[in-house]
N, CA, C and O atoms as a MOPAC input file, in Angstrom:
PM7 MOZYME 1SCF
protein

 N    -47.02300 1    -5.82300 1   137.36100 1
 C    -48.22800 1    -6.21100 1   137.01700 1
 C    -48.24800 1    -7.29000 1   135.85600 1
 O    -47.68700 1    -7.02200 1   134.79300 1
 N    -48.85200 1    -8.44200 1   136.03400 1
 C    -48.63400 1    -9.28800 1   134.84900 1
 C    -49.73400 1    -8.78900 1   133.60200 1
 O    -50.82900 1    -8.28000 1   133.84300 1
 N    -49.29400 1    -9.00200 1   132.48800 1
 C    -50.27600 1    -8.61400 1   131.24300 1
 C    -51.51100 1    -9.55500 1   131.18900 1
 O    -51.46400 1   -10.78300 1   131.25500 1
 N    -52.57400 1    -8.82300 1   131.06600 1
 C    -53.75200 1    -9.57200 1   130.83300 1
 C    -53.94300 1   -10.35700 1   129.60700 1
 O    -53.86300 1    -9.79700 1   128.51300 1
 N    -54.20100 1   -11.66400 1   129.71200 1
 C    -54.43700 1   -12.51100 1   128.39600 1
 C    -55.59500 1   -11.76800 1   127.75700 1
 O    -56.48600 1   -11.17100 1   128.36100 1
 N    -55.44700 1   -11.89400 1   126.42700 1
 C    -56.71700 1   -11.35100 1   125.61300 1
 C    -57.46900 1   -12.59700 1   125.22700 1
 O    -56.91700 1   -13.59700 1   124.76600 1
 N    -58.96700 1   -12.45900 1   125.47700 1
 C    -59.60500 1   -13.66200 1   125.16500 1
 C    -59.83200 1   -13.96000 1   123.75200 1
 O    -60.26900 1   -13.05100 1   123.04600 1
 N    -59.58100 1   -15.18500 1   123.20800 1
 C    -59.95200 1   -15.18200 1   121.86500 1
 C    -61.40200 1   -15.74800 1   121.51700 1
 O    -61.87600 1   -16.71500 1   122.11400 1
 N    -62.08800 1   -15.03900 1   120.46400 1
 C    -63.41500 1   -15.00100 1   120.23900 1
 C    -63.55500 1   -15.92600 1   119.31200 1
 O    -62.73600 1   -15.91200 1   118.39300 1
 N    -64.49700 1   -16.83900 1   119.31500 1
 C    -64.83400 1   -17.99500 1   118.55000 1
 C    -66.24300 1   -17.97600 1   117.79600 1
 O    -67.28700 1   -18.09300 1   118.43900 1
 N    -66.23400 1   -17.83400 1   116.50200 1
 C    -67.58000 1   -17.72400 1   115.93100 1
 C    -68.34300 1   -18.70600 1   115.94900 1
 O    -67.66400 1   -19.66200 1   115.57600 1
 N    -69.53500 1   -19.08500 1   116.20300 1
 C    -70.44800 1   -20.28200 1   116.09100 1
 C    -71.42200 1   -19.94500 1   115.28200 1
 O    -72.12900 1   -18.96800 1   115.52800 1
 N    -71.60400 1   -20.75700 1   114.13200 1
 C    -72.68700 1   -20.80200 1   113.14300 1
 C    -73.79500 1   -21.92700 1   113.35300 1
 O    -73.40900 1   -23.08900 1   113.22900 1
 N    -75.15100 1   -21.69500 1   113.66200 1
 C    -75.97800 1   -22.97400 1   113.56300 1
 C    -77.02900 1   -22.52200 1   112.65900 1
 O    -77.31300 1   -21.34500 1   112.43500 1
 N    -77.56300 1   -23.52100 1   112.17500 1
 C    -78.56500 1   -23.33700 1   111.17500 1
 C    -79.92400 1   -23.87800 1   111.71200 1
 O    -80.02700 1   -25.09100 1   111.89700 1
 N    -81.05100 1   -22.98600 1   111.99300 1
 C    -82.01000 1   -23.31800 1   112.51700 1
 C    -83.20100 1   -23.72500 1   111.28800 1
 O    -83.38700 1   -22.99700 1   110.31300 1
 N    -83.89500 1   -24.90200 1   111.50500 1
 C    -84.91900 1   -25.28100 1   110.46500 1
 C    -86.00900 1   -24.46800 1   110.84700 1
 O    -86.07000 1   -23.83800 1   111.90300 1
 N    -87.00000 1   -24.50100 1   109.82200 1
 C    -88.70700 1   -23.85900 1   110.16000 1
 C    -89.12800 1   -24.31100 1   111.58900 1
 O    -89.08500 1   -25.45400 1   112.04500 1
 N    -89.49000 1   -23.31500 1   112.11800 1
 C    -90.08200 1   -23.75300 1   113.45400 1
 C    -89.18600 1   -24.32400 1   114.57200 1
 O    -89.72600 1   -24.80700 1   115.56700 1
 N    -87.85900 1   -24.29400 1   114.45800 1
 C    -86.99400 1   -24.98100 1   115.40400 1
 C    -86.36100 1   -23.90200 1   116.14200 1
 O    -86.15800 1   -22.84500 1   115.54400 1
 N    -86.01400 1   -24.02400 1   117.38900 1
 C    -85.63100 1   -23.12300 1   118.66300 1
 C    -84.23600 1   -23.80300 1   119.04700 1
 O    -84.00900 1   -25.00000 1   118.87200 1
 N    -83.25400 1   -22.81400 1   119.63700 1
 C    -82.15500 1   -23.22600 1   119.98400 1
 C    -81.93200 1   -22.36700 1   121.35300 1
 O    -82.03400 1   -21.14100 1   121.38800 1
 N    -81.61900 1   -23.16500 1   122.44900 1
 C    -81.32500 1   -22.57400 1   123.67300 1
 C    -79.77700 1   -22.02100 1   123.88000 1
 O    -78.83900 1   -22.77800 1   124.12800 1
 N    -79.67200 1   -20.77800 1   123.76000 1
 C    -78.28900 1   -20.10200 1   123.82500 1
 C    -77.74000 1   -20.06000 1   125.28100 1
 O    -76.55700 1   -20.34600 1   125.46700 1
 N    -78.52300 1   -19.72600 1   126.29200 1
 C    -77.94500 1   -19.87000 1   127.80900 1
 C    -79.33800 1   -20.10500 1   128.61200 1
 O    -80.48000 1   -19.95800 1   128.17600 1
 N    -78.97200 1   -20.46100 1   129.75100 1
 C    -79.88400 1   -20.83000 1   130.81400 1
 C    -79.29100 1   -20.50800 1   132.14000 1
 O    -78.15600 1   -20.83700 1   132.48500 1
 N    -80.24300 1   -19.76300 1   132.93900 1
 C    -80.11100 1   -19.52400 1   134.54500 1
 C    -80.92400 1   -19.95300 1   135.06200 1
 O    -81.80600 1   -20.58000 1   134.47400 1
 N    -80.90200 1   -19.73300 1   136.51500 1
 C    -82.11100 1   -20.32800 1   137.14500 1
 C    -83.42300 1   -19.75300 1   137.10400 1
 O    -84.44800 1   -20.35900 1   137.41700 1
 N    -83.35700 1   -18.45300 1   136.66900 1
 C    -84.57700 1   -17.61600 1   136.37200 1
 C    -85.19400 1   -17.46600 1   135.02200 1
 O    -86.37900 1   -17.18400 1   134.84400 1
 N    -84.33000 1   -17.66800 1   134.10000 1
 C    -84.64200 1   -17.73500 1   132.59000 1
 C    -83.76400 1   -18.48000 1   131.58300 1
 O    -82.76500 1   -19.12800 1   131.89500 1
 N    -84.23200 1   -18.32200 1   130.36000 1
 C    -83.27800 1   -18.85300 1   129.19000 1
 C    -83.20600 1   -17.87000 1   128.18100 1
 O    -84.20700 1   -17.16100 1   128.08100 1
 N    -82.09300 1   -17.60900 1   127.26000 1
 C    -82.17900 1   -17.06900 1   126.12200 1
 C    -82.47000 1   -17.89100 1   124.89400 1
 O    -81.65100 1   -18.78900 1   124.69600 1
 N    -83.36900 1   -17.79300 1   124.10100 1
 C    -83.66300 1   -18.65900 1   122.90700 1
 C    -83.79900 1   -18.04300 1   121.67500 1
 O    -84.47100 1   -17.02300 1   121.52500 1
 N    -83.13200 1   -18.66400 1   120.68400 1
 C    -83.35900 1   -18.01800 1   119.27100 1
 C    -84.38300 1   -19.33800 1   118.56800 1
 O    -84.23400 1   -20.55800 1   118.62800 1
 N    -85.55400 1   -18.41500 1   117.83700 1
 C    -86.54900 1   -19.38300 1   117.30100 1
 C    -86.30500 1   -18.80900 1   115.88200 1
 O    -85.95200 1   -17.63700 1   115.75600 1
 N    -86.50000 1   -19.67100 1   114.74300 1
 C    -86.82100 1   -19.56100 1   113.42400 1
 C    -88.03500 1   -19.72700 1   113.21100 1
 O    -88.56300 1   -20.83800 1   113.22500 1
 N    -88.85800 1   -18.26100 1   112.90600 1
 C    -90.20100 1   -18.33300 1   112.44500 1
 C    -90.54800 1   -17.94700 1   111.22000 1
 O    -90.73000 1   -16.77900 1   110.87600 1
 N    -90.66200 1   -19.04800 1   110.44100 1
 C    -91.02000 1   -18.41600 1   108.72500 1
 C    -89.68900 1   -17.70400 1   108.27800 1
 O    -89.76000 1   -16.71600 1   107.54700 1
 N    -88.60400 1   -18.14100 1   108.66500 1
 C    -87.35200 1   -17.53900 1   108.03900 1
 C    -86.87900 1   -16.52300 1   108.74700 1
 O    -85.73800 1   -16.14100 1   108.48300 1
 N    -87.56300 1   -15.92500 1   109.69500 1
 C    -87.11300 1   -14.75800 1   110.65300 1
 C    -86.82400 1   -15.46500 1   111.94400 1
 O    -87.54900 1   -16.27500 1   112.52100 1
 N    -85.48300 1   -14.96300 1   112.34900 1
 C    -84.96700 1   -15.41600 1   113.60500 1
 C    -85.42500 1   -14.36800 1   114.66100 1
 O    -85.40100 1   -13.15100 1   114.47900 1
 N    -85.80100 1   -14.93700 1   115.67000 1
 C    -86.38000 1   -14.12400 1   116.82300 1
 C    -85.58700 1   -14.49200 1   118.20000 1
 O    -85.87200 1   -15.57200 1   118.71600 1
 N    -84.69000 1   -13.73200 1   118.77900 1
 C    -84.08000 1   -14.08300 1   119.86000 1
 C    -84.61800 1   -13.41500 1   121.07000 1
 O    -84.58800 1   -12.18500 1   121.05900 1
 N    -85.18000 1   -14.11000 1   122.27600 1
 C    -85.97200 1   -13.73500 1   123.22300 1
 C    -85.38500 1   -14.19600 1   124.49700 1
 O    -84.72300 1   -15.23200 1   124.43300 1
 N    -85.50500 1   -13.62200 1   125.62700 1
 C    -85.16300 1   -14.22700 1   127.12600 1
 C    -86.87200 1   -14.47500 1   127.54400 1
 O    -87.80300 1   -13.69700 1   127.34100 1
 N    -86.90500 1   -15.95200 1   128.24700 1
 C    -88.17300 1   -16.52800 1   128.61300 1
 C    -87.85000 1   -16.96000 1   129.93200 1
 O    -86.98000 1   -17.76500 1   130.26700 1
 N    -88.81100 1   -16.20500 1   130.77300 1
 C    -88.78000 1   -16.69500 1   132.33600 1
 C    -89.18300 1   -18.14300 1   132.53300 1
 O    -90.10100 1   -18.72400 1   131.95300 1
 N    -88.30300 1   -18.66300 1   133.49600 1
 C    -88.64400 1   -20.06800 1   133.92400 1
 C    -89.64500 1   -19.99300 1   135.00100 1
 O    -89.40000 1   -19.18300 1   135.89500 1
 N    -90.75700 1   -20.70600 1   135.08700 1
 C    -91.83200 1   -20.54800 1   136.15000 1
 C    -91.09700 1   -21.23200 1   137.41000 1
 O    -90.38600 1   -22.23600 1   137.42900 1
 N    -91.48900 1   -20.37900 1   138.45300 1
 C    -90.98700 1   -21.14400 1   139.83600 1
 C    -92.04700 1   -21.66700 1   140.56200 1
 O    -92.86300 1   -20.96000 1   141.15300 1
 N    -92.07000 1   -23.17300 1   140.53500 1
 C    -92.98900 1   -24.01900 1   141.26700 1
 C    -93.67600 1   -23.43900 1   142.76100 1
 O    -94.81200 1   -23.65700 1   143.18300 1
 N    -92.52500 1   -22.59200 1   143.42400 1
 C    -92.85500 1   -22.22900 1   144.63500 1
 C    -93.99400 1   -20.94200 1   144.55600 1
 O    -94.73000 1   -20.61300 1   145.48600 1
 N    -93.94900 1   -20.36400 1   143.32900 1
 C    -94.71200 1   -19.17100 1   143.35700 1
 C    -96.22600 1   -19.51500 1   143.50100 1
 O    -97.06300 1   -18.61300 1   143.54500 1

């Protein structure tokens, strides 16, 4: 059995200004977003509305 390769982790640093948001990931159903609200970073998952609903 071949040895499994170890994945290399790379740290990413982003600076968010006041009231800025950054989309971390997106799927068909939702997005993971980080927002700077008065110096506090809030990470939340936001549902994307489906126009067929």
